[in-house]
N, C-alpha and C positions, 0 to 999 in steps of 0.2 A: 759881297756884304750886303749888297742890296737883295739879293736872292736869295739871301739868309734870311735876311729880317719880312720878304712876302712870303717865306714858307713857315715862320718861328710865328710872324704876331697873329694870322688865326685862327693859328691853336690855340696862343693866350688867350685871346678875345673869346673863342668858344667856352674855354675853360672856365674863364671870369663867369662869363653868362651861366653856366652850369654850375657856378658858385663853388669850383675845383681850386681855384686860383688865389693868392691871396695877390692885395692890389701892393706892388711896391713900384719903388721909383724907378728900376728897371724896365720892370713891363709896363708902367704909366712912357717912358720914354719908345721903347720900341715900339709899341702899338701907336702912340704920337708923331715917329718921327715915318711908318708906314702913309700913316691918313696924312702926313704934310701937313701936319699943328705943330708949332712953337711950342715953346717952355713955356712963353707967356701968355700964349692961349689956354695953356693947362691952368694957369695959375686963375684967367680970369674964370674959367670954368666950375673953379670951387669954390 
């Protein structure tokens, strides 16, 4: 699972930076999980 996340998240992040990916809860959680951020931290960032 973790190896899956580490391969998918960079692609999601780069696609997002290039404006190709809509921000979904799943994408946010995936990115947050890889970065070691909690959902509470994400809410604070908004």
